[in-house]
C-alpha positions in Angstrom: 0.0 0.0 0.0 2.7 2.5 1.0 4.6 1.7 -2.3 1.5 2.5 -4.3 1.0 5.8 -2.5 4.7 6.7 -3.0 4.3 6.0 -6.7 1.3 8.3 -6.9 3.2 11.1 -5.0 6.0 10.8 -7.5 3.8 11.9 -10.4 4.9 15.3 -11.8 3.2 18.3 -10.3 0.9 16.2 -8.2 1.3 18.6 -5.3 -0.4 21.4 -7.3 -3.8 19.5 -7.1 -4.2 20.5 -3.4 -7.2 18.4 -2.6 -6.0 15.2 -4.3 -2.5 15.6 -2.9 -3.9 16.1 0.6 -6.1 13.0 0.3 -3.1 10.9 -0.8 -0.9 12.2 2.1 -3.7 11.4 4.5 -3.8 7.8 3.2 -0.1 7.6 3.6 -0.2 8.9 7.2 -2.9 6.3 8.0 -1.0 3.5 6.4 2.2 4.5 8.3 0.3 4.7 11.6 -1.3 1.3 11.1 2.1 -0.2 10.4 3.5 1.2 13.7 5.4 4.1 12.2 3.7 6.8 14.2 6.3 9.5 14.1 6.5 9.2 10.3 2.7 9.3 10.2 2.6 12.5 12.2 5.3 14.1 9.9 3.3 13.1 6.8 0.1 14.6 8.3 1.8 17.9 8.8 2.0 18.3 5.0 -1.8 18.3 4.6 -3.5 21.6 3.9 -7.1 20.4 4.1 -7.3 19.9 7.9 -11.1 20.1 8.2 -12.0 17.0 6.2 -13.5 13.9 7.7 -10.5 11.7 6.4 -8.1 14.1 8.1 -9.9 14.0 11.4 -10.1 10.2 11.3 -6.4 9.8 10.6 -5.5 12.5 13.1 -7.6 10.8 15.8 -5.9 7.5 15.0 -2.4 9.0 15.3 -3.2 10.8 18.5 -4.4 7.5 20.0 -1.2 5.7 18.9 0.8 8.6 20.4 -1.0 8.0 23.7 -3.0 11.3 23.6 -6.3 9.7 24.4 -8.1 12.8 25.4 -7.1 14.7 22.3 -8.0 11.7 20.2 -11.4 11.5 21.7 -11.9 15.2 21.2 -10.9 15.0 17.5 -13.2 12.1 16.8 -16.1 13.8 18.5 -15.5 16.8 16.3 -15.6 14.5 13.4 -18.9 12.9 14.5 -20.5 16.3 15.0 -19.2 17.6 11.6 -20.4 14.5 9.8 -23.9 14.8 11.3 -24.1 18.5 10.3 -23.1 17.7 6.8 -25.6 14.9 6.6 -28.5 17.2 7.7 -27.4 19.9 5.3 -26.6 17.7 2.3 -28.8 18.3 -0.7 -28.1 15.1 -2.6 -28.4 11.4 -1.8 -24.7 10.8 -2.6 -23.7 13.6 -0.2 -25.9 12.2 2.5 -24.5 8.8 2.0 -20.9 10.0 2.1 -21.4 12.0 5.3 -23.2 9.2 7.0 -20.4 6.8 6.1 -18.0 9.1 7.8 -20.3 9.3 10.8 -20.3 5.5 11.0 -16.5 5.4 10.7 -16.0 8.0 13.6 -18.4 6.0 15.8 -16.5 2.8 15.1 -13.1 4.3 15.7 -14.2 6.0 19.0 -15.8 2.9 20.2 -12.6 1.0 19.5 -10.6 3.5 21.6 -12.9 3.3 24.6 -12.9 -0.5 24.2 -9.1 -0.7 24.2 -8.8 1.4 27.3 -11.3 -0.8 29.1 -14.2 1.6 29.2 -17.2 -0.5 28.1 -19.5 2.0 29.8 -18.4 4.6 27.2 -18.1 2.4 24.2 -21.5 0.6 24.6 -23.6 3.5 23.3 -21.2 4.3 20.5 -21.3 0.7 19.2 -25.0 0.7 19.3 -25.1 3.9 17.3 -22.6 2.4 14.8 -24.7 -0.7 14.4 -27.8 1.3 13.9 -26.0 3.5 11.3 -24.8 0.5 9.4 -28.4 -0.8 9.3 -29.7 2.5 8.0 -27.1 2.4 5.3 -28.0 -1.2 4.5 -24.3 -2.2 5.0 -25.2 -5.6 6.5 -21.7 -7.1 6.5 -20.5 -4.0 8.3 -23.4 -4.2 10.7 -22.3 -7.8 11.5 -18.7 -6.8 12.0 -19.7 -3.9 14.3 -22.0 -6.0 16.3 -19.3 -8.2 17.8 -17.6 -5.5 19.9 -21.1 -4.3 20.8 -22.0 -7.8 22.0 -18.7 -8.0 23.9 -19.6 -4.8 25.8 -23.1 -6.2 26.6 -21.5 -9.4 28.0 -19.2 -7.3 30.2 -22.3 -5.7 31.6 -23.9 -9.2 32.0 -26.7 -8.3 29.6 -26.7 -11.8 28.3 -30.3 -11.9 26.9 -29.7 -8.8 24.8 -26.3 -10.0 23.6 -27.8 -13.4 22.6 -30.7 -11.7 20.8 -28.3 -9.5 18.7 -26.0 -12.5 18.1 -28.9 -14.6 16.7 -30.0 -11.7 14.5 -26.5 -11.7 13.1 -26.8 -15.4 12.5 -29.9 -14.8 10.4 -27.9 -12.5 8.2 -24.9 -14.8 7.8 -26.3 -18.3 8.1 -25.8 -19.1 4.4 -22.3 -17.6 4.2 -20.2 -20.6 5.4 -17.0 -19.1 4.1 -16.9 -16.1 6.5 -14.4 -17.5 9.0 -14.3 -14.2 10.9 -18.0 -14.3 11.5 -18.2 -18.0 12.6 -15.2 -17.8 14.9 -16.7 -14.8 16.7 -20.2 -16.2 16.6 -19.3 -19.5 18.3 -16.9 -17.8 20.7 -19.3 -15.2 21.9 -22.2 -17.7 22.1 -20.2 -20.0 24.3 -19.2 -17.1 26.6 -22.9 -16.1 26.9 -23.9 -19.6 27.9 -21.1 -20.0 30.4 
């Protein structure tokens, strides 16, 4: 991925297309952060001019988290959630609404992951529920299934076993004919066994 991005950045005069260049740099920063090169990711992000976009806020929140700045990361992602909702409400076309709502879903998921990773299920529970509801509204059913697992895990931590089982069985109805989705079946049987224990 990084090599592809570097190839794109090597195109002549690519930096003069400010929006495109910024988007490519943001993707580079995200790829660097996910590969553990957080300092390089931060340095790359400093080259971006368009700092109010959803993709910038998502990547900035990710880097802040990896840098250990949890409070700033949460603040940045909440800014992204609020901005995505405002754009959704004000959007005049279906495609613009779709795009802003996808960003809203991404911010919820990312923020839920952060709270989950710092052992705050009380904070992540509502976020995961909103993310699952958003995926349902967008008819992104595979995404809904993926997001349901951390939501179910939070419910289990709160010993809300009946609710967790209800959601798990609804996910089964969506995926019952997809026998090749190892990710789903591993999590399904693992979480079901935890509920019954």
